SERO-4910 file (N, C-alpha, C, O; in steps of 0.05 Angstrom, whole numbers):
BEGIN
 pado doro    nc1    nc2    nc3   cac1   cac2   cac3    cc1    cc2    cc3    oc1    oc2    oc3
  Met    A   1248    -30   1301   1223    -28   1307   1220    -19   1292   1239     -9   1278
  Leu    A   1184    -17   1283   1164    -13   1263   1151      3   1262   1138      4   1283
  Ala    A   1142     25   1240   1130     39   1237   1092     30   1252   1077     13   1241
  Lys    A   1086     44   1275   1061     39   1280   1043     58   1274   1049     82   1271
  Pro    A   1018     51   1272    994     75   1265    998     98   1282   1013     95   1302
  Asn    A    988    120   1278    988    143   1306    959    145   1302    952    168   1296
  Ile    A    938    128   1304    908    128   1304    898    105   1317    918     90   1318
  Ser    A    884     96   1325    867     80   1328    848     74   1319    834     93   1312
  Phe    A    837     45   1313    802     43   1294    791     64   1305    783     81   1289
  Thr    A    787     69   1332    761     87   1350    770    116   1335    754    129   1322
  Lys    A    786    121   1336    790    154   1324    783    154   1298    774    175   1290
  Ala    A    785    136   1281    799    128   1253    767    130   1239    763    145   1220
  Lys    A    745    112   1255    717    110   1255    703    148   1259    690    162   1242
  Ala    A    712    155   1286    694    182   1282    710    200   1260    696    214   1246
  Leu    A    732    201   1257    744    214   1225    733    215   1202    731    231   1183
  Ser    A    726    190   1210    706    183   1185    677    184   1172    663    184   1151
  Lys    A    678    186   1193    636    205   1192    636    228   1187    613    237   1183
  Gly    A    670    254   1185    668    277   1171    685    280   1148    687    299   1133
  Ile    A    695    262   1148    717    264   1129    713    240   1108    709    218   1119
  Glu    A    712    240   1081    712    223   1067    741    208   1065    763    219   1062
  Thr    A    737    182   1067    761    162   1055    773    165   1033    760    174   1014
  Pro    A    797    159   1030    816    149   1042    828    180   1042    828    196   1023
  Phe    A    844    185   1081    854    207   1085    878    191   1105    875    173   1121
  Leu    A    902    207   1095    936    210   1111    930    224   1146    921    247   1145
  Val    A    934    214   1168    933    228   1181    970    229   1187    985    210   1189
  Val    A    977    256   1189   1001    264   1201    993    279   1225    975    295   1231
  Ser    A   1021    263   1243   1026    271   1278   1053    284   1276   1075    273   1272
  Lys    A   1048    306   1279   1056    334   1283   1087    336   1303   1110    346   1301
  Arg    A   1069    317   1326   1095    325   1347   1112    289   1334   1136    284   1338
  Lys    A   1096    273   1323   1121    244   1312   1136    267   1286   1160    260   1283
  Ile    A   1131    283   1273   1157    297   1250   1174    309   1279   1198    304   1278
  Glu    A   1169    319   1294   1183    335   1315   1202    314   1322   1226    314   1316
  Glu    A   1191    298   1333   1201    277   1349   1226    265   1330   1248    270   1339
  Asn    A   1227    252   1306   1240    240   1285   1265    255   1281   1288    245   1282
  Tyr    A   1257    291   1275   1282    302   1271   1300    305   1287   1324    309   1281
  Ile    A   1284    300   1328   1306    317   1346   1313    281   1354   1329    284   1373
  Lys    A   1311    262   1351   1321    237   1352   1332    229   1330   1334    205   1328
  Leu    A   1340    242   1310   1355    244   1289   1383    259   1292   1406    249   1292
  Ser    A   1377    284   1296   1391    291   1310   1417    295   1327   1440    303   1327
  Leu    A   1396    282   1345   1413    265   1372   1429    240   1370   1449    235   1383
  Ala    A   1420    226   1356   1438    200   1348   1456    211   1334   1476    197   1333
  Leu    A   1458    241   1316   1481    242   1300   1495    265   1319   1505    283   1307
  Gln    A   1495    265   1344   1502    277   1375   1510    308   1369   1529    321   1379
  Asn    A   1483    318   1345   1483    338   1347   1504    362   1329   1503    386   1328
  Lys    A   1519    344   1317   1549    352   1303   1537    362   1266   1543    377   1248
  Val    A   1518    343   1273   1506    342   1233   1479    354   1225   1457    343   1227
  Gly    A   1484    382   1214   1458    393   1202   1438    387   1183   1439    390   1159
  Leu    A   1416    377   1202   1393    364   1180   1382    384   1163   1375    406   1171
  Phe    A   1380    375   1136   1360    382   1115   1355    370   1105   1365    359   1085
  Tyr    A   1326    369   1122   1296    359   1105   1293    350   1081   1279    365   1067
  Ala    A   1300    325   1068   1291    322   1035   1263    323   1025   1248    304   1022
  Val    A   1258    348   1022   1233    364   1010   1218    332    992   1202    316   1001
  Lys    A   1232    333    967   1214    312    958   1207    286    966   1188    274    955
  Ala    A   1224    274    989   1206    255   1008   1175    269   1018   1161    250   1020
  Asn    A   1165    284   1022   1137    290   1021   1134    324   1032   1134    337   1053
  Pro    A   1132    328   1001   1133    359    990   1106    380    999   1104    402    988
  Ile    A   1085    368   1023   1060    387   1030   1070    404   1045   1093    402   1054
  Ile    A   1052    423   1050   1061    452   1066   1059    437   1099   1072    449   1116
  Glu    A   1051    425   1103   1040    416   1128   1065    401   1143   1067    400   1167
  Val    A   1081    390   1125   1109    373   1128   1129    397   1139   1142    398   1160
  Ile    A   1127    417   1116   1148    441   1114   1142    458   1141   1162    465   1155
  Glu    A   1116    464   1149   1119    484   1165   1118    469   1192   1111    485   1209
  Ile    A   1120    450   1201   1121    432   1225   1150    443   1233   1157    458   1251
  Ile    A   1166    426   1211   1199    430   1208   1209    461   1208   1229    467   1222
  Lys    A   1198    476   1196   1207    507   1194   1210    518   1227   1226    534   1236
  Asn    A   1188    502   1242   1181    514   1267   1195    509   1289   1198    524   1308
  Ile    A   1207    478   1285   1230    475   1297   1260    467   1296   1274    451   1308
  Gly    A   1265    497   1265   1293    508   1257   1303    491   1255   1323    488   1269
  Gly    A   1295    466   1236   1301    452   1204   1312    475   1187   1310    499   1188
  Gly    A   1327    456   1167   1338    460   1143   1320    445   1119   1302    431   1125
  Phe    A   1325    449   1096   1312    439   1079   1323    430   1058   1332    451   1050
  Glu    A   1332    409   1037   1345    406   1010   1325    397    992   1305    383    995
  Val    A   1333    409    975   1309    420    950   1320    405    922   1343    398    917
  Ser    A   1304    404    911   1316    399    881   1304    410    857   1313    409    834
  Ser    A   1285    420    865   1273    438    844   1274    463    844   1283    472    865
  Ile    A   1264    489    819   1248    509    832   1219    512    848   1213    528    867
  Glu    A   1205    494    835   1187    491    854   1190    482    883   1179    494    902
  Glu    A   1206    461    885   1207    458    921   1221    494    930   1213    511    946
  Leu    A   1243    493    912   1249    512    927   1227    539    945   1224    548    967
  Cys    A   1219    542    928   1187    566    915   1171    547    947   1165    565    964
  Leu    A   1165    526    955   1153    516    972   1165    530   1009   1155    537   1030
  Val    A   1190    526   1000   1206    537   1026   1201    564   1040   1193    574   1061
  Thr    A   1214    571   1009   1221    604   1009   1193    619   1007   1195    641   1017
  Asp    A   1178    616   1000   1141    621   1008   1140    627   1034   1132    649   1042
  Leu    A   1151    602   1056   1149    603   1083   1172    631   1103   1175    633   1127
  Asn    A   1179    644   1087   1214    663   1093   1223    652   1101   1233    662   1121
  Ile    A   1233    621   1094   1263    602   1113   1282    612   1092   1282    611   1068
  Ser    A   1303    624   1115   1325    636   1107   1347    619   1088   1353    596   1095
  Leu    A   1358    631   1062   1376    615   1042   1398    598   1063   1413    582   1052
  Asn    A   1401    601   1092   1414    585   1099   1414    564   1112   1429    548   1123
  Lys    A   1386    570   1106   1370    539   1120   1361    515   1085   1344    497   1084
  Ile    A   1380    523   1065   1359    515   1050   1389    498   1028   1411    508   1023
  Phe    A   1382    479   1023   1406    471   1011   1401    448    989   1392    426    993
  Tyr    A   1412    461    962   1410    457    931   1424    426    921   1448    432    916
  Ser    A   1422    403    916   1431    383    914   1431    366    894   1441    344    894
  Thr    A   1414    382    868   1414    359    850   1435    368    823   1439    389    810
  Pro    A   1447    338    824   1478    340    811   1469    338    780   1484    329    762
  Val    A   1446    345    775   1445    355    730   1422    367    735   1400    359    744
  Lys    A   1430    391    725   1399    415    724   1403    433    702   1425    441    694
  Lys    A   1374    440    690   1375    460    667   1390    481    676   1398    489    698
  Lys    A   1394    488    649   1419    526    656   1396    551    672   1401    572    685
  Ser    A   1372    536    664   1347    560    669   1349    557    707   1349    576    722
  Glu    A   1349    533    713   1349    526    733   1374    537    757   1374    547    780
  Ile    A   1395    531    736   1413    547    749   1421    574    751   1440    578    766
  Leu    A   1408    599    734   1405    618    727   1378    633    757   1382    653    771
  Tyr    A   1361    620    757   1328    618    777   1347    621    804   1345    641    819
  Phe    A   1367    596    807   1370    591    838   1398    611    849   1406    621    869
  Cys    A   1404    609    825   1439    636    837   1423    663    838   1431    677    857
  Lys    A   1400    677    822   1379    699    826   1371    702    848   1366    725    856
  Gln    A   1370    681    862   1354    668    885   1368    687    910   1361    705    926
  Gly    A   1388    674    904   1420    683    923   1428    657    929   1447    655    945
  Ile    A   1415    629    916   1432    604    930   1461    602    910   1462    606    886
  Asn    A   1486    595    928   1515    602    910   1528    579    920   1552    580    925
  Leu    A   1514    558    923   1529    530    931   1507    512    911   1483    515    909
  Phe    A   1525    492    895   1523    480    874   1534    451    870   1558    448    873
  Val    A   1518    426    862   1527    397    867   1536    395    837   1529    412    820
  Phe    A   1555    368    829   1557    366    807   1571    340    802   1590    335    818
  Asp    A   1567    327    789   1585    306    778   1595    301    760   1601    277    758
  Asn    A   1599    314    744   1619    308    710   1628    340    707   1623    360    721
  Glu    A   1641    334    683   1650    355    669   1635    378    660   1643    400    666
  Ala    A   1609    372    640   1593    385    625   1574    404    644   1563    425    636
  Glu    A   1571    393    677   1554    408    694   1572    427    699   1564    450    695
  Ile    A   1596    425    708   1622    441    715   1620    468    695   1620    491    704
  Lys    A   1616    461    660   1609    491    647   1579    500    657   1567    521    662
  Lys    A   1577    483    656   1533    505    656   1541    525    681   1541    549    680
  Ile    A   1549    505    708   1551    530    732   1567    549    724   1556    571    721
  Ala    A   1592    546    719   1613    567    706   1592    590    696   1585    610    708
  Gln    A   1582    577    664   1576    601    649   1549    608    679   1557    622    697
  Cys    A   1526    599    680   1499    611    690   1500    619    723   1485    633    736
  Ala    A   1526    601    732   1530    623    757   1564    626    773   1571    617    795
  Pro    A   1574    637    758   1607    638    755   1620    653    781   1613    675    789
  Lys    A   1644    635    792   1649    642    821   1634    633    839   1636    643    861
  Ser    A   1615    612    836   1603    597    856   1610    572    866   1618    555    850
  Gln    A   1608    569    889   1619    548    913   1604    517    888   1597    516    865
  Val    A   1607    502    905   1608    474    893   1612    449    907   1630    448    924
  Met    A   1598    428    902   1609    400    913   1604    382    895   1588    384    876
  Leu    A   1618    363    901   1626    345    883   1609    315    895   1611    304    917
  Arg    A   1595    308    877   1578    284    884   1593    255    879   1601    250    856
  Ile    A   1596    236    898   1622    214    897   1593    186    892   1574    178    906
  Gln    A   1600    183    874   1591    151    865   1591    129    892   1614    128    899
  Thr    A   1575    114    907   1579    103    925   1563     65    905   1555     62    881
  Lys    A   1565     50    925   1560     22    919   1530     18    923   1516      8    905
  Gly    A   1521     26    948   1494     20    949   1482     -3    952   1458     -9    952
  Asn    A   1504    -20    955   1501    -50    961   1475    -66    990   1463    -87    995
  Asn    A   1478    -46    998   1459    -46   1028   1433    -39   1029   1419    -44   1048
  Ser    A   1424    -24   1003   1399    -10   1004   1382    -13    982   1390    -19    960
  Leu    A   1347     -6    990   1332    -18    980   1342     -1    947   1352    -13    929
  Ile    A   1338     15    947   1348     38    914   1374     43    915   1386     53    934
  Asn    A   1383     33    890   1418     40    893   1417     77    882   1421     85    859
  Leu    A   1411     91    900   1408    116    889   1443    137    870   1445    161    863
  Ser    A   1456    121    869   1493    118    856   1487    100    824   1506     94    808
  Phe    A   1456     92    820   1458     84    792   1453    103    780   1458     95    758
  Lys    A   1444    132    777   1433    154    768   1455    173    771   1461    186    751
  Phe    A   1468    178    794   1477    197    806   1509    190    818   1513    172    834
  Gly    A   1534    211    804   1556    207    829   1580    194    808   1581    174    793
  Ala    A   1595    215    815   1625    217    788   1634    188    809   1625    179    830
  Glu    A   1658    180    791   1671    147    800   1688    168    820   1687    192    819
  Pro    A   1702    153    835   1726    157    863   1751    173    837   1759    196    832
  Lys    A   1753    147    827   1780    163    806   1784    185    792   1804    194    782
  Asp    A   1752    193    793   1755    215    772   1747    252    790   1745    275    782
  Ala    A   1745    237    817   1744    260    828   1765    283    836   1755    302    847
  Leu    A   1791    284    831   1812    301    828   1809    319    812   1811    344    816
  Tyr    A   1804    304    785   1806    315    754   1781    336    759   1783    359    752
  Leu    A   1759    325    772   1733    349    765   1738    371    789   1730    394    786
  Leu    A   1755    362    819   1756    387    838   1777    407    822   1774    432    821
  Glu    A   1801    391    806   1808    416    794   1802    427    773   1812    449    767
  Lys    A   1783    413    755   1774    431    733   1748    447    748   1742    468    737
  Ala    A   1737    442    763   1723    468    775   1732    490    773   1722    509    760
  Arg    A   1757    489    790   1769    511    794   1787    522    784   1798    542    794
  Glu    A   1795    507    754   1808    520    730   1774    539    713   1776    561    703
  Met    A   1754    527    715   1740    546    706   1718    565    731   1694    567    736
  Gly    A   1740    575    741   1734    589    764   1717    585    787   1717    600    806
  Leu    A   1707    569    785   1680    571    808   1709    547    836   1731    536    833
  Tyr    A   1695    550    852   1700    550    895   1698    521    899   1674    519    907
  Pro    A   1710    493    899   1701    469    904   1704    471    940   1723    478    954
  Arg    A   1676    460    948   1680    467    984   1677    439    990   1688    431   1010
  Gly    A   1666    424    976   1673    393   1003   1659    376    973   1656    383    949
  Leu    A   1653    354    988   1641    329    975   1611    319    993   1605    325   1016
  Cys    A   1597    302    973   1580    287    981   1557    271    970   1547    279    949
  Phe    A   1550    253    980   1540    220    973   1518    218    978   1505    239    982
  His    A   1504    191    978   1479    180    987   1483    157    978   1486    148    955
  Val    A   1482    146   1003   1483    110   1004   1454     88    995   1452     63    995
  Gly    A   1436    107    990   1419     88    978   1390    101    993   1390    116   1013
  Ser    A   1370     92    981   1349     91    990   1337     78   1013   1326     59   1003
  Gln    A   1332     77   1042   1324     55   1057   1350     42   1059   1354     22   1045
  Cys    A   1378     56   1082   1400     32   1077   1401     16   1100   1398     29   1120
  Phe    A   1403     -1   1103   1403    -36   1122   1429    -28   1142   1430    -31   1167
  Ser    A   1446    -21   1130   1475    -28   1143   1486      7   1143   1488     24   1125
  Pro    A   1491      7   1174   1513     36   1169   1544     34   1153   1556     53   1142
  Gln    A   1555      8   1156   1572      0   1145   1578     17   1107   1597     30   1097
  Ser    A   1550      8   1095   1551     37   1076   1565     67   1081   1581     79   1067
  Tyr    A   1552     76   1108   1560    110   1103   1600    102   1112   1619    116   1106
  Ile    A   1601     68   1131   1629     87   1136   1650     79   1114   1674     80   1121
  Asp    A   1643     69   1088   1661     71   1076   1660     95   1066   1679    109   1069
  Ala    A   1637    105   1053   1631    125   1031   1649    144   1054   1671    151   1047
  Ile    A   1640    151   1078   1654    165   1094   1692    169   1089   1702    192   1091
  Lys    A   1713    139   1081   1726    139   1087   1747    144   1065   1771    150   1064
  Leu    A   1723    139   1042   1736    146   1013   1731    177   1018   1751    189   1012
  Cys    A   1709    196   1026   1708    216   1022   1743    226   1037   1762    236   1024
  His    A   1743    221   1061   1767    226   1075   1787    227   1049   1797    249   1041
  Glu    A   1792    204   1038   1821    199   1022   1830    224    997   1851    233    987
  Ile    A   1792    227    993   1797    246    975   1803    267    977   1815    279    959
  Phe    A   1792    284   1009   1797    300   1019   1825    308   1017   1831    328   1005
  Lys    A   1843    293   1028   1867    290   1026   1876    292    995   1880    314    985
  Val    A   1877    273    984   1887    278    952   1882    310    945   1898    325    935
  Ala    A   1865    314    950   1855    345    934   1865    366    964   1858    389    960
  Asp    A   1873    365    981   1894    382    998   1916    379    994   1933    393   1005
  Ser    A   1923    358    976   1958    348    969   1950    380    938   1969    395    935
  Gln    A   1934    384    927   1938    397    900   1930    421    911   1923    436    893
  Gly    A   1927    432    937   1912    454    945   1884    470    928   1878    490    917
  Ile    A   1869    434    940   1838    442    944   1832    443    972   1834    422    985
  His    A   1825    462    981   1825    461   1006   1790    462   1014   1774    480   1012
  Leu    A   1787    431   1025   1754    427   1022   1738    424   1056   1748    406   1070
  Asp    A   1721    435   1066   1719    437   1086   1687    437   1093   1676    448   1112
  Leu    A   1673    422   1072   1645    412   1075   1636    392   1070   1640    390   1046
  Leu    A   1619    363   1080   1620    337   1077   1580    338   1082   1564    345   1099
  Asn    A   1579    324   1057   1540    314   1052   1540    283   1057   1549    271   1038
  Ile    A   1535    273   1071   1520    246   1073   1500    238   1067   1500    214   1064
  Gly    A   1479    249   1065   1459    250   1038   1439    239   1063   1437    251   1085
  Gly    A   1421    213   1055   1401    212   1067   1397    181   1069   1419    171   1069
  Gly    A   1380    165   1069   1379    131   1066   1371    123   1095   1365    100   1093
  Phe    A   1369    130   1121   1369    132   1150   1335    110   1150   1312    116   1142
  Pro    A   1345     89   1161   1326     71   1158   1293     68   1177   1298     73   1201
  Ile    A   1271     64   1173   1252     65   1193   1234     30   1183   1240     21   1161
  Gly    A   1217     18   1198   1210     -5   1196   1189     -5   1179   1176     16   1177
  Tyr    A   1179    -31   1159   1158    -27   1152   1154    -53   1154   1147    -56   1177
  Arg    A   1155    -72   1143   1149   -102   1151   1167   -117   1159   1166   -141   1163
  Lys    A   1192    -98   1161   1219   -109   1172   1224    -97   1194   1220    -73   1194
  Gln    A   1234   -110   1216   1256   -102   1234   1281    -83   1225   1299    -92   1211
  Val    A   1280    -50   1233   1307    -39   1238   1319    -39   1255   1309    -49   1275
  Pro    A   1351    -27   1254   1355    -23   1293   1337      3   1295   1322     14   1279
  Asp    A   1341      7   1311   1335     41   1332   1360     56   1320   1381     46   1314
  Ile    A   1352     84   1318   1366     96   1300   1392    105   1314   1412    109   1300
  Asp    A   1392    109   1348   1414    108   1360   1436     86   1358   1460     90   1356
  Ile    A   1425     64   1360   1445     46   1355   1454     49   1320   1477     40   1320
  Phe    A   1448     56   1299   1450     55   1268   1469     74   1270   1485     77   1252
  Cys    A   1470     90   1292   1483    113   1281   1509    118   1297   1522    138   1294
  Glu    A   1516     97   1316   1540     96   1328   1566     92   1319   1586    105   1327
  Pro    A   1567     71   1299   1591     78   1285   1601     95   1259   1622     97   1247
  Ile    A   1572    109   1257   1576    128   1233   1592    154   1248   1613    166   1241
  Asn    A   1576    159   1272   1592    173   1289   1617    179   1297   1628    200   1303
  Glu    A   1627    150   1298   1658    147   1305   1669    148   1291   1692    154   1296
  Ser    A   1660    141   1255   1679    146   1232   1678    180   1226   1699    193   1221
  Leu    A   1656    190   1226   1652    224   1223   1678    232   1241   1698    241   1230
  Glu    A   1675    227   1275   1691    234   1292   1724    228   1288   1742    241   1297
  Tyr    A   1727    205   1271   1761    200   1260   1766    215   1238   1785    231   1239
  Tyr    A   1754    212   1219   1767    232   1197   1760    259   1195   1779    274   1190
  Phe    A   1730    274   1198   1729    294   1197   1727    316   1213   1728    339   1205
  Tyr    A   1723    306   1243   1709    329   1263   1731    340   1272   1733    363   1280
  Ser    A   1747    323   1272   1781    330   1277   1798    347   1256   1822    352   1262
  Asn    A   1790    353   1237   1792    363   1221   1769    391   1215   1768    407   1196
  Asn    A   1758    390   1231   1735    425   1230   1722    419   1202   1719    436   1184
  Val    A   1716    395   1200   1699    404   1175   1668    397   1182   1659    382   1200
  Glu    A   1654    414   1163   1626    417   1166   1612    392   1155   1614    384   1131
  Val    A   1594    378   1178   1578    353   1155   1547    366   1163   1540    378   1183
  Val    A   1535    358   1142   1508    360   1140   1491    340   1118   1494    336   1094
  Ala    A   1475    331   1133   1456    299   1118   1422    310   1097   1413    333   1097
  Glu    A   1418    302   1092   1391    301   1078   1377    276   1085   1376    259   1068
  Pro    A   1366    272   1110   1347    253   1109   1317    264   1100   1311    288   1102
  Gly    A   1301    243   1091   1274    255   1083   1255    232   1090   1232    240   1096
  Arg    A   1259    191   1093   1248    181   1105   1245    182   1129   1226    183   1143
  Phe    A   1264    180   1133   1263    178   1169   1245    197   1184   1229    191   1202
  Ile    A   1249    222   1174   1219    240   1193   1202    240   1183   1186    246   1201
  Cys    A   1186    235   1156   1170    241   1154   1144    207   1150   1119    204   1151
  Ala    A   1165    190   1146   1155    165   1142   1129    157   1155   1108    153   1143
  Asp    A   1133    154   1182   1117    139   1213   1108    156   1223   1105    154   1248
  Ala    A   1100    177   1212   1091    200   1222   1057    205   1213   1038    214   1225
  Phe    A   1065    192   1181   1027    187   1178   1030    160   1175   1048    143   1172
  Thr    A    994    162   1178    983    137   1168    961    141   1166    947    157   1178
  Leu    A    951    115   1140    933    122   1109    905    102   1123    908     78   1126
  Val    A    879    113   1131    852    109   1133    852    108   1107    860    127   1093
  Ala    A    841     80   1095    817     72   1080    795     45   1081    797     26   1096
  Lys    A    777     50   1063    760     38   1067    752     15   1045    756     18   1021
  Ile    A    742     -4   1054    739    -36   1041    713    -22   1028    696     -9   1041
  Ile    A    716    -28    988    694    -18    983    683    -39    962    666    -36    944
  Gly    A    693    -53    966    681    -80    941    700   -105    951    722   -102    960
  Lys    A    686   -131    946    700   -154    951    683   -182    929    662   -187    918
  Gly    A    703   -192    932    692   -218    914    715   -247    917    729   -247    937
  Ile    A    717   -267    901    716   -288    899    729   -290    859    717   -295    839
  Arg    A    761   -283    865    764   -287    836    792   -326    835    812   -333    847
  Asn    A    779   -334    819    794   -352    813    808   -374    842    829   -387    845
  Asn    A    788   -368    858    780   -379    888    796   -361    906    794   -369    929
  Lys    A    808   -345    904    827   -323    920    812   -303    932    801   -293    913
  Pro    A    805   -292    951    789   -283    965    806   -241    952    827   -231    957
  Trp    A    782   -231    936    794   -200    929    784   -179    944    759   -180    947
  Tyr    A    798   -158    956    790   -137    971    796   -110    958    820   -104    954
  Tyr    A    781    -97    952    774    -71    930    774    -44    955    755    -42    970
  Ile    A    798    -24    959    796     -6    977    797     20    964    800     18    940
  Asp    A    795     44    974    789     70    962    822     87    965    828    107    978
  Asp    A    833     73    952    862     86    951    876     65    943    870     44    955
  Gly    A    902     62    920    916     52    905    933     49    896    944     48    918
  Leu    A    953     46    879    979     42    864    981     75    855   1002     87    856
  Tyr    A    959     86    846    961    118    827    953    136    855    950    160    854
  Gly    A    950    119    880    945    141    895    962    136    920    985    128    914
  Ser    A    960    138    943    977    134    962    993    112    967   1012    113    983
  Phe    A    986     93    954   1001     71    956   1015     66    922   1012     47    907
  Ser    A   1031     93    918   1051     96    894   1072     99    898   1089    110    883
  Gly    A   1077     87    930   1108     77    944   1116     49    941   1139     40    943
  Arg    A   1088     33    932   1099     14    928   1104      4    897   1106    -20    889
  Ile    A   1106     28    881   1122     16    851   1145     39    850   1166     30    840
  Tyr    A   1146     62    858   1171     87    862   1185     72    884   1203     60    874
  Asp    A   1183     68    909   1196     67    918   1209     39    933   1229     36    946
  Lys    A   1187     20    922   1194    -13    935   1186    -10    965   1204    -17    980
  Gly    A   1166     -2    975   1152     -4    997   1140    -23    993   1133    -36    973
  Asp    A   1135    -27   1025   1124    -57   1037   1102    -48   1057   1112    -47   1079
  Tyr    A   1071    -41   1056   1069    -31   1079   1050    -48   1091   1031    -61   1081
  Leu    A   1060    -45   1118   1042    -57   1145   1013    -57   1138   1006    -33   1138
  Ile    A    985    -78   1130    956    -73   1129    934    -71   1150    914    -82   1142
  Leu    A    931    -60   1178    921    -67   1197    891    -65   1197    881    -43   1191
  Thr    A    871    -92   1204    852    -88   1212    849    -95   1237    866   -102   1253
  Glu    A    814    -92   1241    806    -92   1269    796   -126   1270    795   -134   1294
  Lys    A    790   -142   1254    778   -167   1257    805   -194   1264    829   -192   1261
  Asp    A    790   -213   1272    808   -222   1288    800   -255   1270    779   -258   1258
  Gly    A    817   -273   1272    808   -302   1262    829   -306   1244    851   -294   1243
  Tyr    A    818   -329   1225    839   -343   1201    845   -320   1183    828   -303   1177
  Lys    A    868   -320   1176    876   -305   1160    876   -317   1128    868   -340   1129
  Thr    A    880   -312   1107    871   -326   1084    888   -303   1064    883   -279   1064
  Pro    A    910   -317   1045    925   -303   1023    905   -284   1004    897   -299    986
  Ser    A    896   -263   1000    885   -247    995    896   -226    979    918   -217    988
  Val    A    885   -214    956    899   -189    937    876   -164    944    851   -164    947
  Leu    A    899   -142    945    886   -126    955    887   -101    928    909    -96    918
  Ala    A    865    -90    919    868    -84    898    852    -52    903    830    -52    914
  Gly    A    865    -26    893    855     -6    891    831      3    868    822    -15    854
  Pro    A    824     25    864    800     26    856    792     37    830    770     41    822
  Thr    A    822     43    815    819     51    786    814     28    770    815      4    777
  Cys    A    806     38    745    796     12    723    815      5    714    812     -3    691
  Asp    A    842      4    723    882     -2    712    873    -36    721    856    -34    739
  Ser    A    877    -60    715    882    -82    726    907    -80    741    913    -93    762
  Phe    A    924    -58    727    952    -59    746    956    -50    774    975    -51    790
  Asp    A    916    -35    773    919    -27    812    916    -47    826    893    -53    832
  Val    A    939    -64    835    935    -88    853    950    -83    874    971    -95    868
  Ile    A    952    -71    899    970    -72    923    992    -88    932   1015    -84    939
  Tyr    A    967   -115    930    986   -140    942    970   -162    929    946   -163    928
  Lys    A    994   -183    918    971   -208    907    966   -231    925    954   -252    920
  Asp    A    981   -224    952    981   -254    968    980   -238    996   1003   -231   1004
  His    A    968   -234   1005    965   -213   1032    957   -235   1048    944   -255   1042
  Asp    A    969   -227   1076    955   -248   1088    928   -233   1101    933   -213   1114
  Leu    A    898   -240   1099    885   -225   1103    850   -231   1122    831   -242   1111
  Pro    A    852   -221   1148    828   -239   1146    796   -239   1140    794   -215   1134
  Asn    A    768   -250   1138    749   -246   1122    739   -205   1133    741   -192   1153
  Leu    A    730   -200   1106    728   -168   1112    709   -158   1103    706   -170   1081
  Asn    A    688   -139   1104    667   -133   1096    666   -103   1088    682    -87   1099
  Ile    A    639    -91   1062    644    -78   1060    642    -57   1080    633    -59   1103
  Asp    A    659    -26   1064    653    -10   1091    682    -15   1111    697      3   1120
  Asp    A    683    -35   1114    704    -40   1149    727    -20   1130    731    -19   1106
  Leu    A    735     -9   1148    765      6   1148    796     -3   1154    802    -16   1174
  Ile    A    814      5   1135    836     -4   1148    858     11   1153    858     29   1136
  Leu    A    882     13   1169    901     27   1178    933      9   1163    944    -12   1168
  Val    A    942     36   1139    967     22   1149    987     55   1158    984     79   1160
  Pro    A   1001     40   1159   1029     63   1184   1047     64   1161   1045     53   1139
  Gly    A   1066     81   1171   1095     90   1150   1087     93   1123   1098     81   1104
  Met    A   1058    116   1119   1051    124   1080   1060    156   1091   1044    174   1085
  Gly    A   1089    165   1108   1096    193   1097   1109    183   1073   1091    177   1057
  Ala    A   1131    180   1063   1151    182   1051   1146    167   1022   1148    143   1017
  Tyr    A   1142    178   1013   1139    173    971   1127    168    973   1127    149    957
  Thr    A   1105    169    983   1075    161    975   1060    186    969   1061    186    944
  Ile    A   1047    207    976   1026    224    970   1057    243    948   1050    260    931
  Ala    A   1076    239    951   1095    260    942   1086    235    908   1066    224    917
  Ser    A   1088    230    896   1075    221    881   1051    204    871   1047    191    851
  Ala    A   1038    211    892   1018    207    875    993    212    864    981    226    881
  Ser    A    975    208    840    961    222    822    928    224    821    915    204    828
  Arg    A    918    246    814    898    242    806    887    218    778    868    225    765
  Phe    A    901    189    772    896    183    752    858    175    751    842    180    769
  Asn    A    853    166    734    817    159    725    800    174    741    777    165    744
  Gly    A    812    206    756    786    218    767    797    214    791    805    237    797
  Phe    A    803    199    808    801    194    837    822    214    857    845    218    849
  Lys    A    811    224    880    827    242    885    835    232    895    827    210    902
  Arg    A    861    245    907    891    243    928    876    238    958    854    248    962
  Ala    A    886    226    971    881    228   1002    875    251   1014    894    266   1019
  Glu    A    856    256   1021    859    282   1040    884    285   1064    889    261   1070
  Val    A    903    302   1082    919    305   1096    898    316   1123    882    335   1121
  Val    A    905    297   1150    887    310   1169    914    317   1194    930    301   1201
  Val    A    912    333   1198    934    340   1217    934    339   1255    922    354   1270
  Ile    A    949    317   1262    944    315   1298    969    325   1306    989    325   1292
  Asp    A    966    336   1332    982    325   1355    997    304   1354   1010    298   1374
***
């Protein structure tokens, strides 16, 4: 499956007459569809908590709230985004493994009593700032099959799991379970299977020591297609379901997940405009009104590889696509096959909903892309 634009060039042209480019068109229906599709692919047995960091704009949060979804937050600001919409605490999961004391105190004051840790120092902070709270231990995974390895920074080594769980109990905390993240944009369900099996082994060892765990968080990482095909989510999740059924559901363990990209990425299409063109070193250069400091920030922070669509037919030439800022770093693609384009031509870029607008800036005074919501 590949991400497809949620708007036609005809509609984009009509919108651009009243809205200055660049703008991002978000399909409310597509976000709802993605959330429900993933839930069904996981047999409606996994509680879904949308990872707010993927795209924290209020329009997305409201859509997910209205279909009864949950939210994974990583900071005080993200918590405020969801609580300002009167979302109940049982719909919020706080999963940051390393936190400031002031953050723990704030979350505790708001009524959050489940915290994630992956090291001994964090246990001491939680015990001091949120005594007698529930905790989950994040476990390191290999991340071999993912675009971004999220265990490089977080996750306890499996060999230390029992020691850390026992330490948490000694400090007056209540170990609830384990969590892991196989990595962002994971291309193989085997990564989940390996992590699920590993967590099952830790559950058994912990149980033998009187620590009875009943909650598993399998993180996010569910893939979408950008310029590379990925399996349909139903097919991707089949072996994951089998593994969860074998190791956890039969033992009455609650399972949750933190999808971000899969929910919002292909619900957004960027509409941008060619604002300049030229020939440099015998290669066509096209300048658009969005770039690496804006919506294409995902090229840097998320290794995003986006499909560039134009209305033009004909021979395509390896071309440079650059952003509008004064920084020469602001080059989106150095060799992207493009037809001959002209000033004011529009381009459509599907799959622009995850880790794009979330990390966009106003560097050099250029505005962020406006968000336009359609059904």
